[in-house]
C-alpha positions, 0 to 999 in steps of 0.5 A: 701333031697339028692338034698339039701345035694348035694347043701350043699356039692357044697357050701362047696367046692365053699366057701373053696378057698374064705375062705382061701384066705380071711383069709390070706388077713384079717391078711395082712390088720390087719397089715396095708397092703392092697394087691390087688394082691390076684387074681394074687397070687391065679392063680399062686398057681393054676398053680404051685399047679397042676404042683407040683402034676402032677410032683410028684403025691403028693397032699401035694407037690402040695399044698406046691408049691402053697403056695410057689408061692403065698409067692414069689409073696407076697415078690415081693409086700412087697419089693416094698411097704415096702422096697421102699415105693411104692403105695400099690394099684398100686403095688397090681394091677400090681401084679395081672396082673403079676401073671395072665400072669406068670401063663399062661406061667407056666401052658401052659405045663399042660393045658389038663393034669388031676390029681387025686383030693384030697381024701375025709375023710370017716369014715364008720359009721359017714360018712354014716349017712343020710343027715349030714354024708357026710357034716360033715365027708366026706370032703377033707382036704382043707375044714377042714384046712380052718375052722381050719385056721380061728379058729387059726387066731381068737385065734392069733389076740385076744388071743396072745400078737403077735396078739395085736402087729400086730393089733397095727401096723395096727391101728397106725404104728407110735405109734407102732414104737415109742414103739419099735415094728418092724413095717416093719418086722411084716408087711412083715410076715403078707404079706407073710402069706397072700400070702401063703394063697392065693397060697393055695386057688388057689392050691385048685382049681385044686387039689380038685375042678376041676382036671385040670388047665386052664388059668384064672380058679380063675375067680375073686375069688381073688377079691371076697376074698378082698370084703369078708374082708370088708364084715366081717369088718375085723373080723374072725368070720364074714368071715366064714358067708360071705364066705359061703354066697358068695359060696352059691350064686355061686352054686345056680345060677348054679342050677337055670340054670340047672333047666331051670329058664327063666333068662339069663345065663349071668345075673345068672353068674354075680350074685356073683359079683353083690351080692359083690357090693350090700353088700359092698354098704349096709355096707358102708351106714349102718356103722356109728361111730365105724368103725373096719377098720385098721386106717393105712390100705394102708398107707406107713410107713417109719421109722425115721432114 
């Protein structure tokens, strides 16, 4: 039972950055913007998050630095795609390359530095309950924040007028503009929210997952977060299932290697990404008729003057 509990705790930790980043990207894509720069914003969040915590000694400041870094990169993306009507796919790929390079420059001075990770909640009676206590009441603040974030996003999208307007911009920006809604402003705010979430997800890695920074430590998590949005069919509830599923695949391959299973380690390391491809292919074949894809996703919008 202790081994099972340890595996579940590891899965929760590995899934949290995926869930946070995918939640932000889901809101961005629901507004009709396809931002492929999640990986770049995450690695920038990791570098700036560790730097902020190392300089101030505060996990909260580090998390805010990560969010600001992701938001600033998203503003660059928004300026190009919303302001200048540049192709969103090309801009997102360029943003990832730019973020990876800039994070290496910013984080170079912090490589090898270690910090104290985010503290875990500990309620003496509930946390000490065998098996379930640590799982429910012994997590760090990022885990609880990720779950609260997905609940808040679901409520916003389906229970508020602002969420309805945002979804309208993603489904038909021409009609939304004709009704008088500021499509570009709404998409800008959604893009900034996605950038802040990606930066926070990146900051989670050095602040709670591993207490140091190394270049490329996001290791493709940004691309998995993008795939998760498609896996979830742009629905917040399914996003939780997908994030924990892919987190489980990542952790189980590590335990399989530790158990000495006779499978090449390179194949085991590739399992999360192989699972991503398989799931996306299966979904594309199974989906028929009523697709939940935002109809205006990735389409440039230039309002009439």
